[in-house]
N, C-alpha and C positions, 0 to 999 in steps of 0.2 A: 751714352743715351740714358742710361739708369741714373747717372748724376745729374743730368739735366732735368729729368722728371722729378727727382728729389729736390732740387732747387726751386722748381715751380711749385711743388707741394708746400714747401716751407713758406714761400713767398705769398701764395694765394690762399692757402688753407690754415696753416698753423699760426701764422702771425696774426691774422684777424681773429682767430679764436682766442688767443692769449690776450690781445688788446681788449676784447669784449669782456672777458673774465675779469681783467684787472679794473675796467670801468664800472662793471656791476659791483665789484667789491668796495670801490671807493664811494659809490653812490649808496650802498647799504650802510657803510661806515659813517657817512654824513648824516643819513636819516636817523641812525641810532643815536648819535651825538645830539641832534636837533631835539628828539623826543625826551632824552635824558635831561637836557638843559630846561625844556619846557616843564617837565614833572618836577625838578628841583625848585624852579621858580614858583610853581603853583603851590608846592608844599610850603615853601617859605612864607609866601603870601597869606595862606590859610593860618599858619602858626601866629603870624603877626596879628591877624585880625582876632583870633581866639584870645590872645592875650590882652587885646584892648577891650574885648566885650565883658570880661568877668574879672573880678579881683581874685587873687589867690586864696584858697581855703574854701569853706563851705558857704558860699553867698549865693543868694537867689537871683535870678536874672532881673535886669532893670525892667520896669513896667512899660508897656508899650502904649503909645497914644492911640486914641480911637480914630478910625478913618472918617467917621461922620459925626456930626453933631447931634445932640438930642432933639433940636429943633428941626432937623432935615426930615425926619419921618412924620407921619400923620396916621391918626386912628381911622379905621374904616369900619363902619357898622355892618355886620353881616346879618342876613336875613334868610331864614330857612324857606325854602320853596318845596312845596309838596309836588312830587312827580305823579301826574295822573295818566299820562299817555305816553307810550314809547312806540316807536317804529323799528321793526326788525327787518334787516335785508340780509340776504344769503348770497354768498359768492362761492363758486365752485371751480376747482382747477383739476385737470386730469394730467398725471404724469406719463412718462413713456411706457411704463408697465401697465397702464390701464386703470390705475387706482385713482378714485376721485375723492378729493378732499372738499369739504363743505365747511365754510366758516360763517358764523353768524355774527352780524354787527348791529348792536342795539343803540338807538339815538333817541335822545329826548326830543319830541317835537313841539311841546307847548311852553318852552322857556323863552321869555323875551329878554333880549340882551340891551343893557343900557351903557352907552359910551360915557367914559369918565374923562372929562377935560382937566388936564393938570396945567396950572399956570405957575410961571416962575415968579419968585418973590424978590 
């Protein structure tokens, strides 16, 4: 009877535990190899691009081209506006401890906005 229980223990418990451990070890080894290969490939690519960017020795980096042309921008005339009237509004919030916080929000009320239309050239 004891031999029969030992055989069942080996078949149903011990063998699946060993197979799971071996599978996990194989997956861990494959992941480690994958990441090592990816790191080596990235390091090699970075070294190649660094050698192409600069000449050996004390050389300055090559000048970069501008993203935009000088004709792309335009000059805008600014005009000072005197603020003569403001409106202040207050908001209050109360937290769970009973403390009330009051915030003041000041807004200018007499400024007129002008829409600027931009046309493509």
